[in-house]
N, C-alpha and C positions, 0 to 999 in steps of 0.2 A: 714845515717848522713854524713860520709865523701864524699859520692857521691854529695850529696847536696851541700856541702862546695866547692867541686871542681867545680861544675857547675857554682856556684855563683862567684867564683874567675875567671873562664874563661869568664863569662859574663861580669864581671867588666873590664877584660883586653880588651875585644873586644869593650865595649863602650869607654873606653879610647882611643882605636885605631881610632874609629868613630871620636871623638872629635878632634883628632890630623889631620885626614883628612880634616874634616870641617874647622879647624883653618888654615891649611897649603893651602887650596884652597883659602880662603879669604885673607891671608897674601900674598901669591904668586900673586894674582890678583892685590892687593894695590901695591905690589912693581913693577909689570910691568907697570901699569898705572904711577906710580911715576916716572918712568925713562923716560917718554914721556910728562909729564905735566911740565909745568913751571909756578908756582904760589907761592905767598908768603904764601899760606895757606898750603903748603906741611909741613908734610905728610898726614895732616888731610883730606884734599880734596880727594886723591887717595883712603883713607880707607873709606870714605863716598860713594865715586863712586862704590867702591868693594862691599859696602854692598848692593847698590842698584842692582848690578849684581847678588848678592846672591838671593835676591827676585825674580829677573827675573828667575833665575835658578830653583826656587821652583815652578813658574808658569809653567815652561817647565816640570817639574817633574810630578805635578798634572795634566797637559795637557796628559801627556803619560798615566797615569791611566785612565783619561777620555776616550781618543781614544780606550784604551784597552776594556773598558766597552762597548762602542758603537760598536765596531768591532764585538762583540758577542751579539749584540741586547739587552744589559742589560740597563734597565732604570736607568738613574742617577738621584738621589734625591737631592744631596746637595754637593757643593765643596767649599773648604775653602783655601785661601793663607794667611799666617799671620792673620791679624784682619778682612780681608775682606771674607765674606761669601756669596755665591751665591746658590740661590735655584732655581732649574730648574723646569719649568712648562710646560703644555702641549702646551701653546702658548707663547713663549718668556721665560723670567726669570727675577728675581729680586735680587738685592744685597743690603747688608748692612754692616755697620761698627761694629763689634762684636769682642772684644778683648778676646784672649784665656787665659786659666789658666796658672799661672806661670809655667815656664819651657817648654811651647810648643808655644811660641809666634811667633816664625819664622817657624812653622811647617805648614803643609798643610793636607788636607784629601780629598778623593772622596768618596762619601757614594751612593753606587748602589744597586739596588735589582738584584738578579739573574733572568734569563729567564728560567721559568720552562720547556719550550720546547727544552732546549739545555743541553747537559752534564755539570753539575756544576764544575766538575775539570778543564775542558779546559777553561770555562768562567774566573774562578778565576785566572788561571795561566796567561792568557793573560792580565788581568787587573793589577795584581801585578807586572808582569814583564816589562809591558810597561813603567812604571815610570823611573826606573833607565836606561832602554834601551833608551829611548828618550833623557835622559841626555848624554848618552854615543855618541849617534849619534850627537847630536847638538854639544857636546864637540869637537868630531873629525872633524866636519864640520868647526867649528870656528878656530880650530888649522891649518886647511888647509888654511883657508882664512887669517890668521895671518901670516903664512909663505910666502904667495904669494902676500902680500901687504906690505905697509910701512906707517910710521907715526903713528897718533893717532888711524886711523882705525886698523891697524894692532895690536896696544897695546890693544884696546877694545876687538878685537877678541880673542887674546890670553889670556887675562884676563878671558874673558867668558868661554873659553875653560877650564882653570884651575879649575874654580868653578863647571863646569858641570861634568867633569872627577872626581873630588874629591867626589862630591854629589852622583854620580852613584856608585862609590866603596864603600862609606859610607853606603849607604842604602842596598847594597847587602850583607854586613856583618851580620850575624845572631845574633840578641840580642833580649833577652826576657823581662828584667825588664823595667817597664815603658811602653812606647808605643813600640810594637813590630816593628822591621825593617821589610823592604820588603824582606830581605834575609831569615829570619826565617819563615815569612808568605809563602814564595814561597817554602821553604823545606816542610812545612806542606801540602800544596796542592799538591805538586809533590808526597807526600806519600799517598795522600788522595784516598781511595777507596769505602768508603761507604756514599752515600748521606743520608742515614737515620739515621746517628748517633745522639744521643740525643741532643748533644750541637749545632746541626745545625736546631733544631725546629724553632727558630725564623727566621732564614734565609728562611726556607721553607715557613712559614707563610706570610712573608713580600712579597716573590716573588709572591705568589698567591693573595694577597691583591692588589698588584701593577697591576697584570695582570686582575684584575676585579672580582675576586672570593668574594662574600659577605661573611660576618663573620659566618653567619649560615651555611655555606657550607665548612668552613675550618675544616681541621682535628682535630677531638677532641682529639686524642691521643697526637697531638703536643701542643695544649693549655694545657692539663693536664702535659705535660714535663714542660712547662714554670711554671705553678703554682707550681711545686716542686723544681724549680731551684733557684739559687741566685738571690738577687735583682739586677736589677729591673724587672727580668722576671716575677714573680708574679703579678706585676703591670700591665705587658702588657696583662698577661691572663685575668686579671679583664677586660682590655679594649677590648679585643676581645669578652669575654662574653657578655659584656654590649652592644656592637655593635650588636651582634647576636640577643639579647633580644629585642632591639629596632626595628630591621628590622621584627622580627616576630609579633611585636605588643604586647610583653608580658611586660607591664609597671610595674605591681606589682612585678615580679620577679626582673625587672630591679632595682626598688627602693630598694629591699633588699641588693643589692650589696653595698650600702652606708655603712651599718654597718660592712660588710665584709672587705671593703677597710680601714675603720678606725682601725679594730682589727689588720689587717696586718701592718699598719703603726706603731701601738703601739708595735707590736712584734719585729719589725726591726727598732725601733727608732734609733739604733746606725749606721745603714748602709744606710742611705738615702741621703748621701752627692751627689749632682749633680742631685738629682732627682726632685727638687722642681716644675720644669715647668711640668713633666708628671704628678706628683700628683695633681697639681692645675687644670690640663685639665680634669683629672678624677673627681675632685670635682665639676667643673663647669658643666659637663655632668650630674652628678647624681643630681646636684641643679636644672638643667633643667628638669630632670625626676620627681623630688619632685614637682616642680612647676606645671608640667602639672597634676600629680595626685591629688594635693590639689586644683588647680585651683587658685593659689596664687602666684603672681609676686614677692612677697618679698623673695621667696625661691631662686630666680635667683642670679647668682653671680654678684657683682656690682664693683669689685675692678680689673681693667683692667691695671694696672700700669706696670705689667711685659710684655714687649714688645715681648717676645718670644711667648706668646699666639697667638697673630695675625699673627706671622711670621709662626708657625707650624700649625695653624688651623683658618685660615681667615675666614672660614665659621661659626664658633662657635658664635662669638659675634652678627653678624646680625640675627642669627637664636634665640638667647636668646632675642634680641630686638624685634623680630617678635613676639614671644610668650607674652612678655610684652604688646606689642600693642594689641594683640587679647584679652587679658585679661582685658584690659581698654577699649574694645568696638571700638578700631580704626582699622578695618579690612584694610582699605586702606593703612596706614602706615605699618600695619603688613605685607601685601602683598609686599610692596616695600622692606622691610628688608629681606623677603624671597628670593626676586629675586637676592638681593646681595649675600646672602648665597649660593644659587644654582650656581650663576656665578663662585664665588671663588671655589666651590666644583668641578664644570666642568672643571676648569683649573688645577686641580691638577693632576700630574702624577700618583697618586694612583687612578686607574680607578673604584675602588670599591666605592671611597667616594661619587661620585655624585648619583648613585642610593640609597644609604642610605639617603642621605639629601633629595632626592625627596620623599621617604617614609615618613620621618619626616614633610616635608612641607604639604603632603596631610593630615597628622594627625592634624597639627595646622590649616588648613582650614577647617576642619571638626568639630573644636570646636563648640559647640552649642552656638548660639547667646544668649540665655537666661543666660548663664554662664559668659557672657562677661560683665564686669563692672568694677567700680573702685576697684583696688587691695589694 
């Protein structure tokens, strides 16, 4: 008990130091800019400009994580800076405005899958350390530029140096509560020795899925570990099992997962915060299964107001629309929807997605003409 209180107090102290470093970097940058700007809007103008440099430093930081991932051939899935979210695709990328939860509005992240062909520890160490390291390198370069130039260029360079250096140091401080800092994650991976630890089950499964391993070939032991873990891991386990059953053509067993999902949600009703999109995606898939089994388009999901649905699974809606068209006897329109679904799946960095969608497309195309009619 005393140990936990001591660790909590130490964590609070370090988080306070992080806040001081961040504030010092911003105010220091504003002060440097204010000494070189001549405007009736001072000191507000320099503070606003310094805030813009903070956002730029976050871009540098997350860019470092991205470079660290790519240097180890880790597929990057998602990046975020403040409210701008970027989704990486096999051909290009797409961005959207997506405000974060309160308390993380100025933060950022890079979500990447590990490369199953390389040692996990080295991959993660590089990815984590490259964020603050790039801040440090950019800060030192700007410091040199600031000292070697004069006027506004010197002021901007020195201000950006102050922000990058403070951000690098703040992120390297190890804190646990809330969002774990790069420092504590770096320590954890430095001490890492066992890639088969239970808590890494989802990381192992994701790496295999992104590499192209279909759901039915994923390690059953890892899926079982997810099913016994804290939420949302049991939801992910259902998703993997559902994908495997659909790939194998076992539609009856896939349909039975709907009751299992609803029972799971009822059991964990108090711990579902932030999981609405994942739950909805599972319900859409299970509605698709029910519609196929019953040959009834009314079972299909019809509420697409949640924009996260098409952001994370752009193939899902056109596939459902394809089934609706086939059940209504419009095979030409159904095929057009299927092509949209297949194109979206083919562009996903998750290489196992397209083969799974191709299997479902063949199933829909094989629906008997006699069963197609007004739903």
